[in-house]
C-alpha positions, 0 to 999 in steps of 0.5 A, a space after each residue: 573280663 574285658 569291659 563289655 556287656 554281660 547281663 541285662 543290667 549292662 544293656 538295658 534302658 534305665 529311664 523306664 516309661 510306664 503307666 498305672 493300672 488305672 490309666 485310661 486307654 487314650 492315656 496309654 496310646 498317647 504314652 506309646 506315641 510320646 515316647 516312640 515305644 511299642 509296649 509299656 510296663 504296668 506298675 503299682 505301688 512302689 514300682 512293682 511290675 504287674 503286667 505289660 501293655 502292648 500296641 498289640 493289646 490296644 490294637 486287639 481292643 479296636 479290632 473287636 470295636 470295629 466289627 460294626 454289626 448291622 443288627 442287634 442279633 449279630 453282637 457277640 456275647 458279652 463275655 466274648 466282647 469283654 476285651 473291646 469294653 476294657 478301658 484301663 491298663 489293668 484290664 488291657 495288659 497282657 497276662 496280668 499274673 504273673 507278668 513276664 519279667 527278667 531279674 536284674 543280673 540275668 544273662 543275655 541269652 536267658 533274657 533272649 529265651 524268655 522273649 522268644 518263649 513269650 513272643 515279646 520284644 521288650 521285658 521289664 527288668 526287676 529286682 528280687 521284690 519285683 520292683 522295676 529296674 529297667 527295660 531291655 529289648 530285642 535291640 538291646 540284646 543285639 548290641 553285643 554284636 556291635 563290638 569290634 573284631 579287635 575288641 573281641 580278639 583282645 577278650 579272646 586272648 585275654 580270657 581264653 588263650 592266655 589262661 588255658 595255654 600260658 605256655 603256648 599262648 605266644 605261638 597261638 594266633 587269634 584272628 576275628 573277622 565279622 565277628 567269626 573267631 579263628 584259633 590257630 597254632 600249636 598248644 602244649 595240651 591238646 586236651 584243652 582245644 575243645 574247651 578253648 573253642 567252647 569259651 571262645 564261642 561264649 565270648 559276647 559279640 562272637 557269632 562263630 568259631 573256627 578252631 584250628 589249634 593242634 596238640 603236640 604230634 603224638 610220639 610212638 614208642 619206637 620214636 616215629 611220629 604219628 
C-alpha cells in the first residue's frame, strides 16, 4: 500500500495526558485546561484504562451543585445528588466498566463507528491487555481527507487499476478532484468494473467514486456489435 494511514495507530496521539482514579476534581480541571483537551482517560496500575473523564462529566457535577435551593425541603434526595458530591476522577468518569476504548490496529472506520455509537469525541487506544497506547480523536480520523488528489490518484492506480487490469492499465484514466475519483477507459474484463469501484472507494481520503469504465463491446454471433 502507499504510505498513508490505515489504522488508529497511524493517526493517534501517542503522548497521552491521563489521570489516576483518585485524582481530585480540581486536578482534573487543571489537567484539561493545561493540555487544552476536552477529556482524559483514567488509568490504574500499569496504565490500564478504566474510564474517561470529560468536560461534560465535570459540568454536570457543577450544574447539580448550582441548584441553590432556598429551603432545606428543596434539596434533592441523597442518591439523586450523588454526582454533585463526586470529587475524584474514579467517581466522575463516564461508564467506569467497561471503558469505551478501541484496540490498537483497529481500522479508522471502526473507530469512527465506536465514537458515533457512544457519542464521544476521543477514544483511548489500548493493547490486548487494556493498557493505553495512545488517544485518537475525531480530528485524527479526518486527517486522511487531507491527502492530496495526486497522492490518492497514485494509490488508486497502484493498488486498484494495475492489479485488476494489468492488460488495460495503460488505457485507464485515473482522475481525482477534491477527493472524488473518476475512473474511465475500456477494460478487457468488464466483470471487474464493480470491484474496481468498490476498491477505489476504500482508498483512504476518497470521498466519492465515478466509475466510467466499460468492458469490451459485446459481439453478436453473427458479427454485429450490440
